[in-house]
C-alpha positions in Angstrom: 26.0 -25.6 -25.6 29.8 -26.3 -25.5 31.2 -29.7 -24.5 32.1 -28.7 -20.9 28.5 -27.7 -20.4 27.2 -30.9 -22.0 29.5 -33.0 -19.8 28.4 -31.2 -16.7 24.8 -31.7 -17.8 25.4 -35.5 -18.0 26.7 -35.4 -14.5 23.6 -33.6 -13.3 21.3 -36.2 -14.7 23.0 -39.1 -13.0 26.1 -40.2 -15.0 29.2 -40.4 -12.8 32.0 -37.9 -13.4 34.0 -40.3 -15.7 30.9 -41.3 -17.7 30.0 -37.7 -18.3 33.3 -37.0 -19.9 33.5 -40.1 -22.0 29.9 -39.8 -23.1 30.7 -36.3 -24.3 33.8 -37.2 -26.3 33.4 -40.8 -27.4 32.3 -40.0 -30.9 35.1 -37.5 -31.4 37.7 -40.2 -30.9 35.9 -43.1 -32.6 34.7 -44.9 -29.5 31.5 -46.8 -29.1 29.6 -44.5 -26.6 27.6 -47.3 -24.9 30.7 -49.4 -24.3 32.9 -46.6 -23.1 30.2 -45.3 -20.8 29.8 -48.8 -19.3 33.6 -49.1 -18.9 33.8 -45.8 -17.2 31.2 -46.7 -14.6 33.8 -48.0 -12.2 35.8 -44.8 -12.3 33.3 -42.6 -10.4 34.3 -41.2 -7.0 38.0 -41.8 -7.6 37.6 -45.4 -8.9 34.9 -47.2 -7.0 34.3 -44.4 -4.6 37.7 -44.7 -3.1 38.4 -41.0 -3.3 41.5 -41.5 -5.4 42.0 -39.8 -8.8 38.9 -37.8 -9.7 36.7 -39.7 -12.2 36.4 -36.7 -14.5 40.2 -36.8 -14.8 40.2 -40.6 -15.4 37.5 -40.2 -18.0 39.5 -37.5 -19.8 42.6 -39.7 -19.6 40.7 -42.5 -21.4 39.8 -40.0 -24.2 43.4 -38.9 -24.5 44.5 -42.5 -24.7 42.0 -43.1 -27.5 43.3 -40.0 -29.4 47.0 -40.3 -28.8 47.6 -43.9 -27.8 48.7 -46.9 -29.8 48.0 -50.6 -29.8 51.5 -51.2 -31.1 53.7 -51.7 -28.1 56.8 -51.0 -30.1 55.8 -47.4 -31.0 57.6 -45.7 -28.1 57.0 -42.3 -29.7 53.2 -42.9 -29.4 53.5 -44.1 -25.8 55.6 -41.0 -24.9 53.1 -38.7 -26.5 50.2 -40.3 -24.7 52.0 -40.1 -21.4 52.9 -36.5 -22.0 49.3 -35.6 -22.7 48.2 -37.5 -19.6 50.7 -35.6 -17.4 49.5 -32.3 -19.0 45.9 -33.2 -18.0 46.9 -33.9 -14.4 49.0 -30.8 -14.1 46.3 -28.5 -15.5 43.5 -30.1 -13.5 45.5 -29.8 -10.3 46.4 -26.3 -11.0 42.8 -25.3 -11.6 41.3 -27.4 -8.8 44.1 -27.7 -6.2 44.3 -31.5 -6.5 43.4 -34.4 -8.7 42.2 -36.5 -5.8 38.5 -36.8 -5.4 38.6 -36.8 -1.6 40.7 -33.7 -1.5 38.6 -31.6 -4.0 35.3 -32.8 -2.4 36.5 -32.4 1.2 35.1 -35.8 2.1 36.7 -39.2 2.4 33.9 -41.0 0.4 35.5 -44.4 0.9 33.7 -44.9 4.1 29.9 -45.3 4.2 29.6 -42.7 7.0 31.5 -40.0 5.2 29.8 -40.8 1.9 26.4 -40.2 3.6 27.7 -36.9 5.0 28.9 -35.9 1.5 25.6 -36.8 0.0 23.7 -34.9 2.7 25.9 -31.8 2.2 25.0 -31.7 -1.5 28.7 -31.6 -2.5 28.1 -34.0 -5.4 25.5 -31.7 -6.9 27.2 -28.4 -6.0 30.8 -29.2 -6.9 31.1 -32.2 -9.2 29.5 -30.7 -12.3 32.2 -28.0 -12.0 35.0 -30.5 -11.8 33.5 -32.3 -14.8 33.4 -29.0 -16.7 36.9 -28.2 -15.7 38.2 -31.6 -17.0 36.3 -31.2 -20.2 37.7 -27.7 -20.8 41.2 -28.9 -20.2 40.6 -32.0 -22.4 39.2 -29.8 -25.2 42.3 -27.6 -25.0 44.7 -30.6 -25.2 42.8 -32.2 -28.1 42.7 -28.9 -30.0 46.5 -28.4 -29.7 47.1 -31.2 -32.2 
């Protein structure tokens, strides 16, 4: 099973989109899986179910930060590289999925209770979200392997 399938599988068993990505890649970038999965819990549904940036994209961005980021605020080259990788992630995901916004790719404004219920009843989270998670994982894998 490749990592995109593994990430999609985590989504299917109840992890949110961001958690599915970080759980899949935590060990690869030296992160504590339990802690990063907990931290990513708020990113699902476009950060707190607001429908903003897809959680799979946010989770992938966290992994890119762990790989290419720096804790030294004077290392501008590291910052620039991390930002460039983040932009690349966003551009590729938008190209593949038509948007990076959860509400746009789902077709529901999940920030309201009523619309969230409609989305759940439609099965969109089960039908579409594992595919978005797999897409983000494939893109992340490509970016990580380019180094």
